[in-house]
C-alpha positions in Angstrom: 0.1 17.5 -24.5 -3.7 17.9 -24.5 -4.2 14.5 -22.7 -5.9 12.9 -25.7 -4.5 9.7 -27.1 -5.6 7.6 -30.0 -4.6 3.9 -29.7 -1.4 3.2 -31.7 -2.5 -0.2 -32.9 -6.2 -0.1 -33.7 -6.7 3.6 -34.2 -10.2 3.3 -32.9 -9.6 3.3 -29.1 -9.3 6.7 -27.5 -8.8 7.8 -23.9 -8.7 11.1 -22.1 -5.6 11.3 -19.9 -4.3 13.9 -17.5 -1.9 16.5 -18.6 1.8 16.1 -17.8 4.7 18.1 -18.9 7.3 15.9 -20.7 5.3 12.7 -20.6 3.7 11.1 -23.6 0.9 9.4 -21.7 -0.7 10.1 -18.4 -3.6 7.8 -17.7 -6.5 9.0 -15.6 -6.7 5.7 -13.6 -5.1 2.3 -13.1 -7.4 0.5 -15.6 -6.5 3.0 -18.3 -2.8 2.6 -17.4 -3.0 -1.1 -18.0 -4.8 -0.5 -21.3 -2.0 1.9 -22.4 0.6 -0.7 -21.5 -1.2 -3.4 -23.4 -2.1 -1.6 -26.6 0.2 1.4 -27.0 3.7 1.8 -28.5 5.0 4.4 -26.0 8.3 5.4 -24.6 7.2 7.3 -21.5 4.4 6.5 -19.0 3.5 8.4 -15.9 1.2 6.4 -13.5 1.7 8.8 -10.6 -0.9 8.8 -7.9 -3.2 6.2 -9.4 -3.6 4.3 -6.1 -2.4 1.1 -7.5 -1.5 -0.3 -4.1 -0.4 -3.9 -3.9 -3.7 -5.2 -5.3 -3.5 -3.1 -8.4 0.0 -4.5 -9.2 -1.4 -7.8 -10.6 -3.3 -6.2 -13.6 -0.4 -3.8 -14.0 2.0 -6.7 -14.2 -0.1 -8.3 -16.9 0.0 -5.1 -18.9 3.8 -4.9 -18.5 4.3 -8.6 -19.4 1.9 -9.0 -22.3 1.6 -5.4 -23.6 3.3 -4.0 -26.7 4.8 -1.2 -24.5 7.2 -3.7 -23.0 9.5 -3.3 -26.0 9.3 0.5 -26.2 9.0 1.8 -22.7 12.0 4.0 -21.6 10.5 6.0 -18.7 8.1 4.7 -16.0 6.9 6.8 -13.1 5.0 4.9 -10.4 5.4 7.4 -7.5 2.8 7.8 -4.8 1.0 4.6 -5.5 1.1 2.8 -2.1 3.1 -0.1 -3.6 4.6 -2.4 -1.0 6.3 -5.8 -0.8 3.3 -7.8 -2.2 3.0 -5.5 -5.2 6.7 -5.7 -5.8 6.4 -9.5 -6.0 4.2 -8.9 -9.0 5.9 -6.2 -10.9 9.7 -6.2 -10.1 10.6 -8.9 -12.7 8.4 -7.6 -15.5 9.9 -4.1 -15.0 13.4 -5.5 -15.1 12.5 -7.2 -18.4 11.9 -3.9 -20.1 14.8 -3.8 -22.5 14.8 -0.1 -23.2 14.0 1.1 -19.6 16.2 4.1 -18.7 14.3 5.9 -15.9 12.3 4.3 -13.1 10.6 6.3 -10.4 9.2 4.6 -7.2 9.2 7.8 -5.1 7.0 7.7 -2.0 5.6 4.2 -2.0 5.8 1.6 0.7 8.7 -0.6 -0.5 10.7 -0.8 2.7 13.8 -2.9 2.9 12.3 -6.1 1.4 10.6 -4.4 -1.5 13.5 -2.2 -2.5 15.9 -5.2 -2.2 13.6 -7.3 -4.4 13.3 -4.5 -7.0 17.0 -3.9 -7.1 17.9 -7.6 -7.4 15.6 -8.0 -10.4 16.9 -4.8 -12.0 20.4 -6.0 -11.6 19.6 -9.3 -13.3 17.2 -7.9 -15.9 17.8 -6.9 -19.5 17.2 -3.3 -18.4 20.4 -3.1 -16.3 22.8 -1.7 -18.9 20.3 1.0 -20.0 18.8 2.0 -16.6 20.5 5.3 -15.8 18.1 6.9 -13.2 16.4 5.2 -10.3 14.2 7.0 -7.7 13.7 5.1 -4.4 13.2 8.2 -2.2 10.7 8.2 0.7 10.1 4.4 0.9 10.9 3.7 4.5 14.2 2.0 3.5 16.6 1.3 6.4 19.2 -0.8 4.7 20.9 0.2 1.4 19.8 -2.3 -1.3 23.1 -3.8 -2.2 22.0 -5.0 -5.7 22.1 -1.4 -6.7 25.8 -1.9 -7.0 25.1 -4.4 -9.8 23.3 -1.9 -12.1 26.2 -0.9 -14.4 24.4 1.9 -16.3 23.3 3.8 -13.3 24.0 7.6 -13.5 21.6 9.0 -10.9 20.3 7.4 -7.7 17.8 9.0 -5.5 17.5 7.6 -1.9 16.5 10.7 0.0 13.9 10.7 2.9 14.5 7.1 3.9 16.2 5.8 7.1 19.4 4.6 5.6 22.3 4.9 8.0 25.1 3.6 5.7 25.9 4.1 2.1 28.5 1.6 1.0 31.8 2.9 -0.4 31.5 0.4 -3.3 28.9 2.7 -4.7 31.8 4.8 -5.9 32.9 1.9 -8.1 29.9 2.4 -10.5 31.7 4.1 -13.3 28.8 6.1 -14.7 27.3 7.2 -11.4 27.4 11.0 -11.1 24.7 11.8 -8.6 23.6 10.1 -5.3 20.9 12.0 -3.5 20.7 10.6 0.1 19.5 13.7 1.8 17.2 13.4 4.8 18.5 10.0 6.0 20.0 9.6 9.5 
Protein backbone atom coordinates (compact mmCIF):
# COMPACT_ATOMS: atom_id res chain seq x y z
CA UNK A 1 0.00 0.00 0.00
CA UNK A 2 1.19 3.50 -0.65
CA UNK A 3 -0.81 4.93 2.25
CA UNK A 4 -3.10 7.01 0.04
CA UNK A 5 -6.80 6.43 0.26
CA UNK A 6 -9.68 8.01 -1.61
CA UNK A 7 -12.99 8.08 0.23
CA UNK A 8 -15.19 5.14 -0.83
CA UNK A 9 -18.43 7.11 -0.64
CA UNK A 10 -17.85 10.60 -1.94
CA UNK A 11 -14.70 10.14 -3.99
CA UNK A 12 -13.53 13.62 -3.07
CA UNK A 13 -12.09 13.07 0.40
CA UNK A 14 -8.49 11.93 0.52
CA UNK A 15 -6.11 11.11 3.34
CA UNK A 16 -2.49 10.17 3.61
CA UNK A 17 -2.10 7.22 5.96
CA UNK A 18 0.91 5.33 7.24
CA UNK A 19 2.13 2.24 5.43
CA UNK A 20 1.25 -1.18 6.79
CA UNK A 21 1.81 -4.59 5.33
CA UNK A 22 -1.48 -6.43 4.97
CA UNK A 23 -3.75 -3.64 6.18
CA UNK A 24 -6.05 -1.78 3.82
CA UNK A 25 -6.05 1.37 5.89
CA UNK A 26 -3.62 2.79 8.43
CA UNK A 27 -4.65 6.27 9.58
CA UNK A 28 -2.06 8.79 10.67
CA UNK A 29 -3.95 9.88 13.79
CA UNK A 30 -7.08 9.26 15.86
CA UNK A 31 -9.17 11.88 14.03
CA UNK A 32 -8.40 10.27 10.71
CA UNK A 33 -9.22 6.84 12.16
CA UNK A 34 -12.71 8.05 13.12
CA UNK A 35 -13.15 9.57 9.64
CA UNK A 36 -12.22 6.27 8.01
CA UNK A 37 -14.72 4.38 10.21
CA UNK A 38 -17.49 6.83 9.41
CA UNK A 39 -17.05 7.15 5.65
CA UNK A 40 -15.15 4.13 4.31
CA UNK A 41 -16.25 0.66 3.31
CA UNK A 42 -13.23 -1.20 4.67
CA UNK A 43 -12.54 -4.68 5.95
CA UNK A 44 -9.27 -4.04 7.83
CA UNK A 45 -8.29 -1.11 10.00
CA UNK A 46 -5.05 -0.69 11.93
CA UNK A 47 -5.25 2.02 14.59
CA UNK A 48 -2.01 0.97 16.26
CA UNK A 49 -0.18 3.54 18.43
CA UNK A 50 -2.60 6.41 17.85
CA UNK A 51 -2.69 7.32 21.56
CA UNK A 52 -6.46 7.04 21.71
CA UNK A 53 -6.36 6.59 25.50
CA UNK A 54 -9.69 6.55 27.30
CA UNK A 55 -10.65 10.06 26.16
CA UNK A 56 -10.23 9.21 22.50
CA UNK A 57 -12.56 6.25 22.75
CA UNK A 58 -15.72 8.37 22.70
CA UNK A 59 -15.18 9.74 19.17
CA UNK A 60 -13.91 6.30 18.15
CA UNK A 61 -17.15 4.77 19.49
CA UNK A 62 -19.17 7.23 17.40
CA UNK A 63 -17.22 6.21 14.31
CA UNK A 64 -17.87 2.54 15.08
CA UNK A 65 -21.56 3.02 15.85
CA UNK A 66 -22.52 5.42 13.07
CA UNK A 67 -19.97 4.74 10.38
CA UNK A 68 -20.42 2.65 7.26
CA UNK A 69 -17.42 0.48 8.24
CA UNK A 70 -19.53 -1.16 10.97
CA UNK A 71 -20.99 -3.48 8.32
CA UNK A 72 -17.74 -4.37 6.57
CA UNK A 73 -14.98 -4.38 9.19
CA UNK A 74 -13.35 -7.81 9.69
CA UNK A 75 -10.02 -6.90 11.30
CA UNK A 76 -9.46 -4.19 13.92
CA UNK A 77 -6.07 -3.49 15.50
CA UNK A 78 -6.07 -1.19 18.54
CA UNK A 79 -2.79 -2.16 20.14
CA UNK A 80 -0.61 0.27 22.08
CA UNK A 81 -3.31 2.91 22.57
CA UNK A 82 -3.44 3.26 26.35
CA UNK A 83 -7.07 2.11 26.44
CA UNK A 84 -8.31 1.31 29.94
CA UNK A 85 -11.61 0.63 31.69
CA UNK A 86 -13.17 4.02 30.91
CA UNK A 87 -12.38 3.66 27.22
CA UNK A 88 -13.72 0.13 27.21
CA UNK A 89 -17.03 1.42 28.58
CA UNK A 90 -17.36 3.39 25.32
CA UNK A 91 -16.15 0.90 22.73
CA UNK A 92 -16.79 -2.68 23.94
CA UNK A 93 -20.44 -2.82 22.86
CA UNK A 94 -19.97 -1.16 19.43
CA UNK A 95 -17.04 -3.48 18.70
CA UNK A 96 -19.16 -6.52 19.64
CA UNK A 97 -21.87 -5.25 17.27
CA UNK A 98 -19.58 -5.55 14.23
CA UNK A 99 -21.23 -8.45 12.39
CA UNK A 100 -18.20 -9.43 10.28
CA UNK A 101 -15.46 -8.98 12.90
CA UNK A 102 -12.97 -11.85 12.76
CA UNK A 103 -9.78 -10.46 14.32
CA UNK A 104 -9.50 -8.06 17.25
CA UNK A 105 -6.18 -6.89 18.65
CA UNK A 106 -5.96 -5.09 22.02
CA UNK A 107 -2.28 -5.93 22.63
CA UNK A 108 -0.48 -3.69 25.15
CA UNK A 109 -3.26 -1.45 26.43
CA UNK A 110 -4.40 -0.88 30.03
CA UNK A 111 -7.50 -3.09 30.15
CA UNK A 112 -6.76 -4.88 33.42
CA UNK A 113 -9.26 -7.35 34.83
CA UNK A 114 -12.28 -5.06 34.62
CA UNK A 115 -11.67 -3.87 31.06
CA UNK A 116 -10.89 -7.33 29.69
CA UNK A 117 -13.96 -8.81 31.44
CA UNK A 118 -16.14 -6.03 30.04
CA UNK A 119 -14.81 -6.55 26.52
CA UNK A 120 -15.16 -10.34 26.61
CA UNK A 121 -18.68 -10.14 28.01
CA UNK A 122 -19.77 -7.85 25.19
CA UNK A 123 -17.98 -10.00 22.59
CA UNK A 124 -19.75 -13.12 23.88
CA UNK A 125 -23.15 -11.39 23.63
CA UNK A 126 -22.52 -9.54 20.37
CA UNK A 127 -23.31 -10.46 16.80
CA UNK A 128 -19.57 -10.85 16.19
CA UNK A 129 -19.27 -13.91 18.48
CA UNK A 130 -19.72 -16.64 15.82
CA UNK A 131 -17.22 -14.98 13.43
CA UNK A 132 -14.56 -13.78 15.86
CA UNK A 133 -11.67 -16.23 15.48
CA UNK A 134 -8.66 -14.31 16.81
CA UNK A 135 -8.45 -12.22 19.98
CA UNK A 136 -5.30 -10.54 21.31
CA UNK A 137 -5.36 -9.48 24.96
CA UNK A 138 -1.63 -9.80 25.62
CA UNK A 139 0.20 -7.34 27.88
CA UNK A 140 -2.86 -5.76 29.51
CA UNK A 141 -2.15 -6.33 33.22
CA UNK A 142 -4.85 -9.01 33.43
CA UNK A 143 -4.75 -11.06 36.67
CA UNK A 144 -7.95 -13.08 36.26
CA UNK A 145 -8.89 -15.04 33.16
CA UNK A 146 -11.91 -13.32 31.55
CA UNK A 147 -14.46 -16.16 31.81
CA UNK A 148 -16.70 -14.82 29.05
CA UNK A 149 -14.00 -15.85 26.56
CA UNK A 150 -15.50 -19.31 27.06
CA UNK A 151 -18.70 -18.02 25.42
CA UNK A 152 -17.10 -16.95 22.13
CA UNK A 153 -17.85 -20.03 20.01
CA UNK A 154 -15.85 -19.10 16.91
CA UNK A 155 -12.57 -18.49 18.72
CA UNK A 156 -9.61 -20.23 17.07
CA UNK A 157 -6.66 -18.23 18.47
CA UNK A 158 -6.42 -16.53 21.86
CA UNK A 159 -3.41 -14.47 22.92
CA UNK A 160 -3.04 -13.79 26.65
CA UNK A 161 0.75 -13.59 27.00
CA UNK A 162 2.59 -11.10 29.24
CA UNK A 163 -0.21 -10.73 31.75
CA UNK A 164 -0.45 -11.88 35.38
CA UNK A 165 -2.93 -14.72 34.92
CA UNK A 166 -2.27 -17.57 37.34
CA UNK A 167 -4.99 -19.97 36.19
CA UNK A 168 -6.39 -20.83 32.77
CA UNK A 169 -9.67 -22.74 33.15
CA UNK A 170 -9.85 -26.29 31.81
CA UNK A 171 -13.18 -25.39 30.20
CA UNK A 172 -11.20 -23.48 27.58
CA UNK A 173 -10.56 -26.89 26.03
CA UNK A 174 -14.29 -27.18 25.33
CA UNK A 175 -14.17 -24.50 22.67
CA UNK A 176 -14.34 -26.74 19.61
CA UNK A 177 -12.53 -24.47 17.17
CA UNK A 178 -9.78 -23.28 19.52
CA UNK A 179 -6.37 -24.41 18.26
CA UNK A 180 -3.98 -21.90 19.86
CA UNK A 181 -3.76 -20.35 23.31
CA UNK A 182 -0.69 -18.22 23.90
CA UNK A 183 -0.35 -17.67 27.65
CA UNK A 184 3.44 -17.30 27.79
CA UNK A 185 4.98 -14.96 30.35
CA UNK A 186 2.25 -15.33 32.94
CA UNK A 187 3.00 -16.58 36.49
